[in-house]
C-alpha positions in Angstrom: 28.8 41.3 31.8 30.6 43.6 34.8 32.3 46.1 32.6 28.2 46.4 30.9 26.8 47.0 34.7 29.1 49.8 35.4 28.4 51.4 32.2 24.6 51.5 32.8 25.6 52.7 36.3 27.8 55.1 35.4 24.8 56.3 31.9 22.2 56.4 34.9 23.7 59.3 36.7 24.2 61.0 33.7 20.7 60.8 32.6 19.6 62.0 36.8 21.7 64.8 37.0 21.0 66.1 33.0 18.7 68.7 34.5 21.3 70.5 36.6 23.6 73.0 35.6 26.7 71.8 33.4 29.2 72.6 36.3 27.7 70.3 38.8 27.7 67.4 35.7 31.3 68.1 35.4 31.9 67.6 39.2 29.7 64.0 39.8 31.5 63.1 36.6 34.9 63.5 38.4 34.3 61.9 41.6 31.8 59.0 40.0 35.2 58.0 37.4 38.1 59.2 38.9 37.8 57.9 42.3 40.3 55.7 43.7 38.5 53.5 46.2 38.2 49.5 45.7 34.7 48.5 46.6 33.6 46.1 45.7 33.4 46.1 41.4 34.5 49.9 41.7 36.5 51.7 39.2 40.4 52.7 40.0 43.5 54.4 38.6 46.8 52.0 39.0 49.2 54.3 40.1 52.3 52.0 40.3 53.0 47.6 40.0 55.4 46.0 42.4 55.7 42.8 40.8 54.0 40.0 38.8 50.7 39.9 40.6 50.5 43.1 42.7 50.1 46.3 42.2 48.7 50.0 43.9 45.8 52.4 43.2 45.7 55.6 43.2 44.0 55.9 47.1 47.7 54.0 48.2 45.7 50.2 48.6 47.5 47.3 47.4 45.9 44.8 45.5 47.0 41.3 45.4 45.4 39.3 41.6 43.5 36.2 43.2 44.5 33.0 41.3 47.7 33.8 40.6 51.4 33.6 41.4 54.2 35.8 40.0 57.7 34.5 40.6 59.5 36.5 43.3 61.5 38.9 42.6 64.8 39.4 44.4 65.3 41.8 47.4 68.3 42.6 49.6 70.3 41.2 46.8 68.6 38.1 46.2 68.5 36.9 42.9 64.9 37.3 40.8 63.4 33.8 40.3 63.0 33.1 36.8 60.0 34.9 34.8 60.1 37.2 37.5 61.1 40.9 35.5 58.8 39.7 32.2 55.7 39.1 35.1 55.7 42.8 36.1 57.1 44.0 32.6 53.9 42.3 31.4 51.7 43.6 34.2 53.0 47.3 33.8 52.1 47.5 30.3 48.5 45.9 31.0 47.6 48.4 33.9 50.3 51.0 34.9 48.4 54.5 34.8 44.8 53.0 33.4 41.5 52.9 35.0 40.4 49.4 35.9 38.1 47.6 37.7 38.0 45.5 41.1 36.3 43.0 41.9 36.6 41.2 45.2 35.7 37.7 45.6 35.1 35.8 49.0 37.5 37.6 51.1 38.6 41.0 51.4 42.1 40.8 52.8 44.9 38.7 52.7 47.3 38.0 55.9 49.3 41.0 54.2 46.3 43.6 54.5 46.3 43.6 50.6 43.2 43.7 48.6 42.3 40.9 47.2 40.9 40.6 43.7 40.2 39.9 40.1 41.2 43.1 37.8 39.4 44.1 34.5 39.6 46.8 32.1 37.8 48.9 31.6 36.8 47.4 28.1 36.0 43.8 30.0 39.5 42.2 30.2 40.5 40.0 32.3 44.3 41.1 34.0 44.6 38.0 35.8 43.3 35.5 33.0 45.8 37.5 30.5 48.6 37.1 32.7 48.0 32.7 33.1 47.3 32.4 29.2 50.6 34.5 28.6 52.8 32.7 31.1 54.0 35.1 33.0 52.6 33.4 36.1 51.5 30.5 37.9 48.0 29.3 38.9 47.3 29.9 42.6 43.8 29.0 43.6 42.8 30.0 47.3 39.8 28.7 49.0 37.0 30.2 49.5 37.8 32.3 46.8 36.6 30.1 43.9 35.3 32.8 41.2 36.6 31.9 37.4 38.5 29.1 38.7 37.2 27.2 35.6 38.3 30.2 33.5 42.2 30.4 35.1 42.6 26.8 35.3 41.6 27.1 31.6 44.1 29.6 30.7 47.3 28.2 32.0 46.6 25.1 30.2 46.8 27.0 27.5 50.3 28.5 28.1 51.1 25.2 29.8 50.4 23.1 26.5 52.4 25.7 24.2 55.7 26.0 26.4 54.9 29.6 26.8 57.1 32.3 29.5 57.7 30.3 32.7 56.6 27.1 31.0 60.0 26.8 29.0 61.9 28.0 32.3 64.0 25.2 33.4 63.3 25.9 37.1 60.6 25.2 36.7 60.6 21.7 35.3 59.4 19.0 37.2 61.5 17.6 39.5 61.1 13.9 41.3 59.0 15.0 44.6 61.4 12.6 46.4 64.5 13.9 45.7 63.6 17.5 45.9 67.0 20.1 46.4 67.4 21.9 49.1 67.5 25.5 47.6 64.0 24.4 46.3 62.8 24.9 50.3 59.8 27.4 50.0 60.4 28.0 46.1 57.7 27.2 44.3 58.0 24.0 41.6 56.3 21.1 40.4 57.2 17.7 42.0 56.2 14.0 41.0 55.9 11.2 42.6 53.3 8.2 43.2 50.7 8.0 46.7 52.4 5.4 48.5 49.8 5.6 51.5 47.5 7.5 53.1 46.9 9.1 57.1 44.1 10.9 57.8 44.4 12.6 61.2 42.1 15.2 63.3 43.7 18.4 61.9 44.0 17.1 58.0 45.8 14.2 55.6 49.4 13.5 54.3 49.9 11.9 51.3 52.8 10.3 51.5 55.1 9.9 48.7 58.0 8.4 50.8 58.7 7.5 54.5 60.0 11.6 54.6 57.9 13.2 51.3 54.4 14.2 52.2 51.5 16.3 50.1 49.4 18.0 53.4 46.1 19.4 53.0 44.7 20.5 55.5 40.9 19.5 57.5 39.3 22.8 56.0 40.2 22.5 52.7 39.5 18.7 52.3 35.9 19.9 50.5 37.6 21.0 47.6 39.2 17.4 47.3 37.5 14.1 46.4 38.1 11.6 49.2 41.5 11.8 49.8 41.9 7.8 49.4 41.2 8.4 46.3 44.6 9.0 45.7 46.2 6.0 47.3 48.2 4.3 44.4 47.7 7.4 42.3 50.9 9.1 40.1 50.5 13.0 40.5 52.3 15.7 40.2 52.0 18.5 42.9 52.6 22.2 42.4 53.3 24.0 45.6 56.0 24.9 48.0 58.4 22.8 49.6 58.9 23.0 53.6 61.0 21.3 55.6 60.2 19.5 59.4 63.0 18.0 60.6 63.4 15.3 58.2 60.1 15.4 56.9 59.3 17.2 53.5 55.9 18.4 53.0 54.2 20.1 50.1 50.4 21.9 51.3 47.6 21.6 48.9 44.8 24.1 49.1 43.0 23.6 45.8 42.9 19.9 43.9 43.9 22.2 41.0 47.9 21.8 42.5 47.5 17.8 41.9 47.2 16.2 38.3 47.2 12.7 37.6 49.5 11.6 35.9 49.7 8.3 33.3 53.2 6.3 34.0 
């Protein structure tokens, strides 16, 4: 386990310097344990929680938790999304002013310059998974960062079945994909419909739910999905952020966990 490896590394360091004076030993341990760099699997102190999925380390580095998406906090007078404050509060109680293990995946940074990582307590608790299991955030697997995907999916399933946290909020109830309200533009939601037809283009594929609503799967992400024709005729639930392009509505799917096959 990751935590055990870190403990072994620390023990090796301690044993290796035992022959030196006590003053050297104390200084070395402070450097190892108290540092706040976020290299692979590093141990760092959390000094701030920005929202339900973003923290700040002692070094000033911002860390975006992988595999999750918290309801949005309102800024500049906008209202908070349902569950946004609860997600932030939960994360604060778990990590604020505590040392955590920062474990990176395939990508180091997002387009905002934030470090992308899984966050663990020194005891081994996986914070990303805890947020999902307690219904504080939504699953948001973003290829190629696929580590722990199955565990994260299972954690959300547990909360969803129990109707915990965000899964009891009216704002996130299932809606018809063919009747997306204008106020849901760029707002995470759950939408259902039947895939009427599939268009395969050079840059990706469109799963048409009506003449004006489609699910977009970019070519670079098609490798993670079954053949797109598999979805034709299927009644599905799509989870994501609706966008509008002229008269057309689109929902971007980057991972199969966003598309749930539903029984009629």
